[in-house]
C-alpha positions as MATLAB code, in Angstrom:
seq = 'MKAVITVLGKDQIGILARVSGLCAEMGVNVEEVTQNILGGTFAMIMLVDVSKCTVEYPQLVKRLEESGREHGMDIHITRQELFEAMHRI';
ca = [
       3.716   40.127  -25.226;
       4.140   43.780  -25.883;
       2.357   46.592  -24.281;
       2.196   50.589  -24.700;
       2.778   52.900  -21.612;
       1.650   56.257  -22.254;
       2.644   59.080  -19.518;
       0.956   62.441  -19.559;
       1.398   65.258  -17.032;
       3.277   68.451  -16.018;
       6.635   68.270  -17.146;
       9.158   67.584  -14.175;
      12.714   66.078  -13.927;
      13.220   62.442  -13.949;
      10.059   61.367  -15.260;
      11.506   58.861  -18.118;
      14.000   57.657  -15.183;
      11.150   56.944  -13.055;
       9.034   55.087  -15.027;
      11.958   52.959  -17.079;
      13.309   52.163  -13.447;
       9.852   51.051  -12.332;
       9.692   48.967  -15.366;
      12.982   47.679  -14.692;
      12.139   46.617  -10.987;
       9.173   44.534  -12.438;
      11.349   42.913  -15.174;
       9.484   44.979  -18.032;
      11.795   45.573  -20.922;
      11.599   49.039  -22.527;
      11.977   48.651  -26.587;
      10.934   52.016  -27.725;
      10.309   55.313  -26.330;
       9.103   58.611  -27.830;
       8.503   61.949  -25.551;
       7.812   65.540  -26.278;
       6.839   68.494  -24.103;
       3.838   69.972  -25.444;
       2.894   73.662  -24.173;
       4.373   72.601  -20.696;
       2.776   68.929  -20.710;
       5.054   65.941  -20.897;
       3.845   63.352  -23.323;
       5.786   59.843  -23.620;
       4.907   56.528  -25.348;
       6.888   53.611  -24.455;
       6.534   50.231  -26.371;
       7.698   47.527  -23.803;
       8.049   43.683  -23.743;
       5.935   42.294  -20.456;
       6.928   38.486  -21.197;
       9.438   38.524  -18.618;
       7.442   40.599  -16.249;
       7.925   39.416  -12.449;
       4.380   40.661  -11.517;
       1.096   39.466  -12.581;
      -0.385   41.968  -15.254;
      -2.905   43.424  -13.142;
      -0.296   44.245  -10.452;
       1.749   45.851  -13.223;
      -1.016   48.123  -14.204;
      -1.863   49.042  -10.594;
       1.867   49.959   -9.693;
       2.233   52.089  -12.620;
      -0.977   53.919  -12.147;
      -0.064   54.426   -8.454;
       3.307   55.838   -9.387;
       1.689   58.233  -11.785;
      -0.649   59.426   -9.136;
       1.756   60.068   -6.604;
       3.897   62.085   -9.263;
       0.732   64.152  -10.605;
       0.840   62.282  -13.598;
      -1.304   59.829  -15.823;
       0.229   56.489  -16.613;
      -1.528   53.703  -18.401;
      -0.577   50.610  -19.863;
      -2.220   48.716  -22.661;
      -1.513   45.496  -24.305;
      -0.221   46.084  -27.699;
      -2.968   44.135  -29.582;
      -5.570   46.097  -27.779;
      -3.893   49.218  -28.456;
      -3.516   48.580  -32.209;
      -7.319   47.408  -32.490;
      -8.381   50.569  -30.844;
      -6.473   52.961  -32.843;
      -7.216   51.076  -36.330;
      -8.961   53.492  -38.671;
];
């Protein structure tokens, strides 16, 4: 199963490493990444494969969101099919 992780917050060193490291800890494979800094705000979208995740999906969501709060960022994960349905015009 694929999912989309979005990260928004004040630009700081190590964001990509922190989020990808957390994914690796839980067996989530990062397949694609796009990131940019928009007026001092870091924005990143990651396409990930959660089929070999070592924790249940709700726990994955919780750990990512907690990490975001700890570092002053908004981190969210959405299953790809839901993400695509929400953004279909």
